[in-house]
N, C-alpha and C positions, 0 to 999 in steps of 0.2 A: 358219444360212443364210450363204452367201457374200456379200461386199460387192457393191455395184452395179458393173456393168461397162458401159462405153460404147465402141463401136467408133470408131476414128479413121481417116479416109482421108487425113489430111494435106491436106485441102482438095480432094481429088479425088472429086467425086460419081459418077464412073464406075467406082469400085472395085467389082469383082465381089462379089456377096453372100457367097460362101464366104470370100473374103479379108477382108471386113469382120468376119465372125464370128471368124475365126482371129486377127485383129489386136486383138481386144478387150483393153482394159487396165483394171485397177481404177481407179475414180475415186470421188470423194466423191458421195454421194447419200443416199437414204433408207437408214439403217442396216439391214443384214440383208436387203435386197431385191435379188435377183439379176437385174438388168435389163441388157439390152444394146441399144444403139441402133446402127442402121446408117445410113450417109450417103445422102442423096438431095438433089436440088437444087430440086424444085418439088412443089406439092401433087398435081399430076398424076402425078408419080413415086411418091408415097405410095400413091395409088390403084392404080397399076400393080403395085407390089410387093405390096400387100394381095391383089390378085387372083391373082398368082403363088403366094403362100403358100397361099391358099385352094384353088387348083387342085392344089397339091401335097399337099393333105390336112391342112393345118394349120387349127386353129380360130383365127379371126381376128375382132377387133373393130375397127371403124373409128370413131375419135373425131373429131368435127367441131365447130369453133367456130361456134355459131349466132347468138350475140349478143355484143356488147361495149359497155361504157359507160366513158367517161372514158379514162384512160391504160391501154390494154390492150396486152399485149406482142405479140399476133398478131391478124391481121385475120379477119373473118368468112370462113368457107370454108377455113380452115387445117385440116390433117388430121394425125392420128397413128394409125398402124395398129399393133395389138398382137396378138402371138401368145400362145397359152396358155403357152409356155415363157418368156414375158416378153421376147422379142426384140421391139423396136419400131423404127419408122421414122417420121420426120416430127416435127412439133412443134405443140402447141396453145397454148404459153405461153412459148416461148423458154427452157424449162427450169424455170420457176417451179413448175408443178404437175404435171409429167409423172409423177412417182412416184405421186401419188395417183390420177391418171387410169388408170395401169397397174393399180393395185390394184383400182380399181372395174371395170375392163375384165374382170378375171378373174372377178369376181362376176357380171358380165353374161353371160359364157360359161356359167357354172354355171346361171343362171336362164333363159337362152335368150331374153331379151327386153331391149329397149333401156332406157336410163336417162339422165335429164338431170342434169348436175352444174352447180353454180354456185360460183364463187370470187370473192371480193372482200374489200376491207379491212374491210367491215362484218361479214363472216363470221368468227366466232371462230376457225375453222380456217385462215383465210387466212395468218396469220403462220406457223403450223405447217408448211403445205405450200409456203410461199415466195412467195405472190402479195401482195406489199406495195407494188405500183407505184401504188396509188391508184385503180385501175380495177376493173372487174368483167368476168368472162367467163362465158358459159354454153356448156357442151360437151355434145353429144349423143353417147352411146355406142350403137352398133348392131352386133350380131353379124352377120357375113356368112353368108348362107344358101347 
């Protein structure tokens, strides 16, 4: 599998979707995971992009931070939208656990039903996926219908 890819807008959240995909550059991330992130500026933008992707015929999962404890990188209500082709937009952790959330989102698409994820330093997997900030987060994954 190719290395992870993240689109960069140079700080311009109004970069058109096609340009964001075309400007994707290799970056460090989960080895072998072909992920691409597109730039947005707010959680409302994430929902808007998710709806556009869905309306265009893409299978989409919306990930939402539903609870946080302690030092959490993103607030409750933060969103990450993920397509089947692993293009994603938004953030649920500031980059700490996005790779694992994307992998789980693909499983949610296959199963056709939602799933709750939890990350924290007490979780043995927390260090593997990168959430070592001392807090915990719960993320709900929901396929868009």
